[in-house]
Each structure stands twice: as C-alpha cells, then as structure tokens.
C-alpha positions in Angstrom: -34.0 21.2 188.6 -33.9 18.0 186.5 -35.8 18.1 183.2 -39.4 16.9 183.3 -41.5 15.5 180.5 -44.3 17.0 178.5 -46.7 15.0 176.3 -48.1 16.1 173.0 -50.6 14.1 171.0 -51.0 13.9 167.3 -53.5 11.9 165.4 -51.9 9.4 163.0 -53.3 6.9 160.5 -51.7 3.5 161.5 -51.7 0.1 159.9 -53.1 -2.8 161.9 -51.1 -3.5 165.0 -49.6 -6.7 163.7 -48.2 -4.9 160.6 -46.5 -1.8 162.0 -43.1 -1.5 163.5 -44.5 1.3 165.5 -46.5 -1.1 167.6 -43.2 -2.7 168.7 -42.3 0.6 170.1 -45.7 0.7 171.8 -44.7 -2.3 173.8 -41.1 -1.5 174.2 -41.8 2.0 175.1 -41.3 0.1 178.2 -37.9 1.9 178.3 -37.4 5.4 177.6 -40.5 7.3 178.3 -39.5 8.7 181.7 -35.7 8.5 181.2 -35.4 12.2 181.5 -37.6 12.5 184.6 -36.3 9.6 186.6 -34.0 11.7 188.6 -36.8 14.1 189.4 -38.9 11.5 191.2 -37.7 9.8 194.3 -37.2 6.1 193.8 -39.5 3.6 195.5 -38.2 2.8 198.9 -36.1 6.0 199.0 -38.6 8.5 200.3 -41.1 8.4 197.4 -44.8 8.9 198.0 -45.8 5.6 196.5 -48.0 5.0 199.5 -47.1 1.4 199.5 -46.6 -0.9 202.4 -43.0 -1.3 203.6 -41.7 -4.8 203.7 -38.4 -6.3 204.7 -39.1 -6.6 208.4 -40.8 -9.8 209.2 -42.3 -10.6 205.7 -39.2 -10.3 203.7 -35.5 -11.1 204.0 -34.1 -8.1 206.0 -31.0 -8.4 203.8 -33.1 -7.3 200.9 -33.8 -3.9 202.5 -37.3 -2.4 202.6 -39.4 -2.1 199.5 -42.5 0.1 199.3 -45.1 -1.0 196.8 -46.2 1.7 194.3 -49.2 2.0 192.1 -49.7 -0.2 189.0 -49.3 2.8 186.7 -46.1 4.0 188.5 -44.7 0.5 188.3 -45.3 0.4 184.5 -43.6 3.7 184.1 -40.6 2.3 186.1 -40.5 -0.6 183.6 -40.9 1.9 180.8 -37.8 3.9 181.8 -35.6 0.9 182.7 -36.0 -1.2 179.5 -34.6 0.5 176.3 -34.7 -0.7 172.7 -31.8 -0.1 170.4 -33.9 2.2 168.2 -37.4 3.6 167.7 -39.3 3.9 164.5 -40.5 7.3 163.5 -44.2 8.0 163.9 -46.4 8.4 160.8 -45.9 12.0 159.7 -48.9 14.2 158.9 -47.4 15.0 155.5 -46.7 11.2 154.9 -43.0 12.0 154.9 -41.6 8.6 156.1 -38.1 10.1 156.2 -39.0 12.7 158.8 -36.2 13.1 161.4 -36.9 12.1 165.0 -35.1 13.8 167.9 -33.1 11.4 170.1 -35.2 12.3 173.2 -38.5 11.4 171.6 -40.5 8.3 172.3 -43.7 7.2 170.7 -46.4 5.2 172.4 -49.4 4.2 170.4 -53.0 3.9 171.6 -55.4 3.1 168.8 -54.8 5.9 166.3 -53.1 8.3 168.6 -49.4 8.7 168.8 -48.1 10.3 172.0 -44.8 12.2 171.5 -42.7 12.5 174.7 -40.0 15.2 174.8 -38.2 17.2 177.4 -39.9 20.3 178.7 -42.4 21.3 181.4 -44.6 18.5 182.8 -48.3 18.3 182.2 -49.8 16.1 185.0 -53.0 15.6 183.0 -51.1 14.2 180.1 -49.0 12.1 182.4 -52.0 10.5 184.0 -53.3 9.7 180.5 -50.1 7.9 179.6 -50.2 5.9 182.8 -53.7 4.7 181.9 -52.6 3.4 178.5 -50.3 0.6 179.6 -53.0 -2.1 179.2 -53.0 -1.4 175.4 -49.2 -1.6 174.9 -48.1 -4.5 172.8 -46.8 -7.3 175.0 -48.9 -6.2 178.0 -52.0 -8.2 179.1 -54.2 -6.9 181.8 -56.9 -8.7 183.8 -59.5 -7.4 186.2 -59.3 -3.8 187.2 -56.6 -3.2 184.5 -54.1 -5.1 186.6 -51.1 -6.4 184.5 -51.1 -10.2 184.5 -48.6 -10.8 181.7 -45.6 -8.9 180.4 -44.3 -10.6 177.3 -41.3 -8.9 175.7 -39.4 -11.9 174.3 -37.0 -11.3 171.4 -37.6 -7.6 171.3 -34.0 -6.4 171.2 -34.6 -4.7 174.5 -31.6 -3.5 176.5 -31.4 -2.0 179.9 -31.9 -3.5 183.4 -34.7 -5.2 185.1 -36.3 -2.7 187.4 -37.1 -3.6 191.0 -40.4 -1.9 190.7 -41.8 -4.8 188.6 -42.5 -6.1 192.1 -45.4 -3.7 192.3 -47.2 -5.5 189.5 -48.7 -7.6 192.2 -51.1 -9.6 190.0 -48.4 -10.5 187.5 -48.5 -14.2 186.5 -46.1 -14.4 183.6 -42.9 -12.4 183.0 -41.1 -13.1 179.7 -37.9 -11.2 178.9 -36.2 -14.0 176.9 -33.6 -13.3 174.2 -32.9 -9.6 174.7 -29.8 -7.6 175.7 -30.6 -7.1 179.3 -27.7 -6.4 181.7 -27.2 -5.9 185.4 -28.4 -8.2 188.1 -31.7 -10.0 188.8 -33.5 -7.9 191.4 -34.3 -9.8 194.5 -37.7 -8.0 194.6 -39.0 -10.4 192.0 -39.5 -12.7 194.9 -42.4 -10.6 195.9 -44.5 -11.5 192.9 -46.6 -14.0 194.8 -48.8 -14.9 191.8 -46.0 -15.5 189.3 -46.1 -18.9 187.5 -43.7 -18.3 184.6 -40.4 -16.4 184.8 -38.2 -16.4 181.7 -35.0 -14.4 181.7 -32.9 -16.6 179.5 -30.5 -15.6 176.8 -29.6 -12.2 178.1 -26.4 -10.7 179.6 -27.4 -10.8 183.2 -24.6 -10.9 185.8 -24.3 -11.4 189.5 -25.8 -14.3 191.4 -29.1 -16.1 191.6 -31.3 -14.4 194.2 -32.3 -16.8 196.9 -35.5 -14.7 197.3 -36.9 -16.3 194.2 -37.7 -19.3 196.4 -40.6 -17.2 197.8 -42.4 -17.7 194.6 -44.5 -20.6 195.8 -46.8 -20.6 192.7 -43.9 -20.7 190.2 -44.0 -23.5 187.7 -41.4 -22.5 185.1 -38.1 -20.8 185.9 -35.7 -20.1 183.0 -32.5 -18.1 183.6 -30.2 -19.9 181.1 -27.5 -18.5 178.8 -26.5 -15.5 181.0 -23.3 -14.6 182.9 -24.4 -15.6 186.4 -21.9 -16.8 188.9 -22.0 -18.2 192.4 -23.8 -21.2 193.6 -27.3 -22.6 193.0 -29.3 -21.4 196.1 -30.4 -24.4 198.2 -33.5 -22.4 198.9 -34.7 -23.3 195.4 -35.6 -26.7 196.7 -38.6 -25.3 198.5 -40.9 -24.4 195.5 -43.7 -27.0 195.6 -45.1 -26.3 192.1 -41.9 -25.9 190.1 -41.9 -28.1 187.0 -39.0 -26.7 185.0 -35.7 -25.3 186.4 -33.5 -24.1 183.6 -30.1 -22.7 184.6 -27.9 -24.0 181.8 -25.0 -22.2 180.2 -24.0 -19.8 183.0 -20.9 -19.7 185.2 -22.5 -21.4 188.2 -20.1 -23.1 190.6 -20.2 -25.1 193.8 -22.0 -28.3 194.4 -25.5 -29.3 193.4 -27.7 -28.6 196.4 -29.2 -31.7 198.0 -32.2 -29.6 198.7 -33.2 -29.8 195.0 -34.4 -33.3 195.8 -37.3 -31.6 197.6 -39.1 -30.4 194.5 -42.1 -32.7 194.2 -43.4 -31.4 190.9 -40.1 -31.1 189.0 -40.0 -32.7 185.6 -37.0 -31.0 183.9 -33.7 -30.0 185.5 -31.1 -28.2 183.4 -27.8 -27.6 185.2 -25.6 -28.4 182.2 -22.7 -26.3 180.8 -21.7 -24.6 184.1 -18.8 -25.0 186.5 -20.4 -27.3 189.1 -18.3 -29.6 191.2 -18.6 -32.3 193.8 -20.8 -35.3 193.4 -24.4 -35.9 192.2 -26.5 -35.8 195.4 -28.4 -39.0 196.0 -31.4 -36.9 197.1 -32.2 -36.4 193.4 -33.7 -39.9 193.5 -36.6 -38.3 195.3 -37.7 -36.4 192.2 -40.4 -39.0 191.3 -41.8 -36.9 188.4 -38.4 -36.1 186.8 -38.3 -36.8 183.1 -35.1 -35.2 182.0 -31.9 -34.6 183.9 -29.1 -32.5 182.3 -25.8 -32.4 184.1 -23.4 -32.5 181.1 -20.6 -30.0 180.5 -19.6 -29.7 184.2 -16.0 -31.0 184.0 -15.5 -30.9 187.8 -18.6 -32.9 188.5 -17.2 -36.2 189.8 -17.9 -39.4 191.6 -20.4 -42.2 190.6 -23.9 -42.0 189.5 -26.1 -42.7 192.5 -27.8 -46.1 192.1 -30.8 -44.6 193.8 -31.5 -42.7 190.6 -33.0 -46.0 189.4 -36.1 -45.0 191.4 -36.8 -42.3 188.9 -39.6 -44.3 187.2 -40.5 -41.4 184.9 -37.0 -40.6 183.7 -36.7 -40.4 179.9 -33.3 -38.7 179.4 -30.1 -38.6 181.4 -27.1 -36.6 180.3 -23.8 -36.7 182.2 -21.3 -36.5 179.3 -18.3 -34.2 179.5 -18.1 -34.5 183.3 -15.8 -36.5 185.5 -18.5 -38.9 186.6 -17.0 -42.3 186.7 -17.8 -45.8 187.9 -20.2 -46.9 185.3 -23.9 -46.6 184.8 -25.6 -48.5 187.7 -27.8 -51.3 186.5 -30.6 -49.8 188.5 -30.4 -46.8 186.2 -30.0 -48.8 183.0 -33.1 -50.7 184.0 -35.5 -47.7 184.2 -38.2 -48.7 181.7 -39.0 -45.2 180.6 -35.3 -44.3 179.9 -34.8 -43.6 176.2 -31.9 -41.2 176.0 -28.6 -41.7 177.8 -25.4 -39.7 177.3 -22.8 -41.1 179.7 -19.7 -41.7 177.5 -17.3 -41.6 180.5 -19.4 -43.9 182.7 -19.4 -47.1 180.8 -19.9 -50.8 181.8 -17.7 -53.2 179.9 -17.1 -50.5 177.3 -20.9 -50.0 176.8 -22.3 -46.5 176.7 -25.6 -47.1 174.8 -28.7 -48.5 176.5 -29.1 -51.8 174.7 -25.5 -52.7 175.4 -25.7 -51.5 179.0 -28.9 -53.5 179.6 -27.4 -56.6 178.1 -24.3 -56.2 180.3 -26.6 -55.9 183.3 -28.6 -59.0 182.2 -31.7 -56.9 181.7 -34.3 -57.5 179.0 -35.1 -54.3 177.0 -38.3 -52.6 178.1 -41.3 -53.6 176.0 -41.5 -51.3 172.9 -38.1 -49.7 173.7 -36.0 -48.7 170.8 -32.9 -48.3 173.0 -31.8 -44.9 171.8 -28.3 -44.0 172.9 -28.5 -40.3 173.4 -29.9 -38.0 170.8 -33.4 -36.8 170.9 -32.5 -34.6 173.8 -35.3 -32.3 175.1 -34.0 -28.8 175.6 -36.5 -26.0 175.9 -36.5 -22.4 176.7 
C-alpha cells in the first residue's frame, strides 16, 4: 500500500506575504504536496474517478488519447505534485528557533497565519479537502468567479519538475506563466484544451521533445512564448490557424525543417521570432500576408537560403527585419528597402552594391528616405519574453 498523506496544522506568526520566503513556498507548494500519494491515486484518464468528460473521439485529436477532466481542486493538487522547487524554507517555529530542522518529506503551505505541515502517514480526508480549498490563496494563483483559477504565474521561481497534463482541467485558465525555471520533460498536448488561454509563457526552461500541434486549438491565444528550450522537430503548420495570435516566440531552440507557409495566415501577428534555430529552405512569400507584422526575426539559421521575397515590401507596418547569420542572398529588394516604417535592418549577407544599412540601400534603389526617418541600420532590436 503506497504511503498516503496526513495534514497537521500549526498556528504561526508570519511576516507580510511580500516579505517572507515562506510565501514563495506557498505558491510553489505547487510541487511536492502529494508526491508521496501520487501512486496511490489513479491518474486522470487511467481509471480515476475524476468524473470528467472523456475527449479524444471527435472533439480532440485521437492521437492525443482520451483525457478525462477532473475537478479544479484535484487539478491544482496535480500541479502541486508535478512542480518542485529546489528547496523549502522552514516554517516559523513556535519557540522562534529559526534553525529548526525540517524533514525532507515535509512541505509547508501557508494560508493567512496557518502553516499546514504535510508528512507521510495515514490520510485525513477532512484535512485533504481543506488543503484543496486553499489554492486560491497560494502566491502566484489568481482565481475568478466561483474560485476558478484564471492565472497561474510562477515565473522565475526556480521551479523544477514537469508540466502536468492535468493543468488542462483548469478550464477557466487565461494566463499560464512558467518562464525562467528549471522545467524538464515535454510540453503536454493537453494544454491545447485550455480554450480560454490568452497567454502561454514556457520560455527559458529545459523542455525537450517537439512543439505540440494541438496548441493550435487555442483560438483565443494572443501570446505564445516557448523560447530558449531544447525543442526539436519542425514548426507545426497548424500554428498558422490561430486568429488572435500577436506574438509567436520560438527563438533559441533546435527547430529544423522549413518555415511553414501557413504562418502567413495569422491575421493578428505582430512579432515573429524564429531566430537561432536550425531552420532551412527559403523564406515563404506567404509571410507578405502578415499585414500587422512589426518585427520579423529569422537570424541565426545558417541553412536558411534563397532571396528575400520582394512581396515582403507589402508589410506596411514592418519596423524591424533581421536575417543576418543566414545564407539568404540576392540583396535586399528595393520593395523592402522602401517600407516607410522600417527602421531596423540586419541583412549583412544580403547587400546591394555593398550596402547593408537603410540609407545606403534606399539611395542605391533611388528611394528618398521616409519623412522623419533616421535610417537606423540594425540595433534597437525588440526582443521580448
């Protein structure tokens, strides 16, 4: 019989939430709380009694398998046991002994002035229900109506572990921020079930595997950042079907293959970061359809070749174009050099008559500089996370 969990409460005097390291553990108790009981409970979709509705036949990609939604509280507990911080601060001791030793299997979750100590032992269902109801007060968790989680913000928390598929049961979730942690494993395709998600930030971790095509189901998504990981494979062409996507940040991975022509079908896209990968082939002319595009980053893909499509000159909102450290050749088309909004151009291997800066390029094309233009040659790049 696998070990279960018991919960004991002790009253503790705590500093304000902003001032105590314990409150970081409160949020990031999103990792360890049920680690010892995980094997005692059947996983969602594997015979558990989550009472959710099965999907995968009809509504979801059958290749994803069936997923059964579980309750909000159960989902937060799944998050809690999947994400693990490197260390936990000791709780305030009753005798004010700050050096009190803490057992390795103890986790502390704070709610107001109560510290809940979780250790191995016999389970107490009443205590367990009490813990489940506390998740809206964890640091980094924002709840909306009916105590439904709408934001999970755990950026730069030194969190390690894997992203649990049961995040998909936080069905009202709008923003998921896990930027700059130590997360490993793959990106669960079940994230594509978060129909209300508008912000997804998984950048600067150690995630591996491929980009799940199922993320294209996120029809309300506006910001997608999965940069600075260890992802391989191609950019899914399905990503060209997200009508509200404004930022697509996939830089600094090991992505290969060609740039999907389907990305030209993103009507709201303003920033596209594909730089510092292993992409090959040519730049698809379909990118000229991105009428709201402001910055295009393709640099650092040595196998990207061919000319710059002259049709990119139709990008009337383009402010920055970066194709340095690629094998793009043939010069910068005069149609591109003539974009009035263009201020930053890095195309050192795509010159005209030896020109690589905008004033020189525009002069070589017989173009007058745009009114008020300073003619910056590169620099001022806009890279956000």
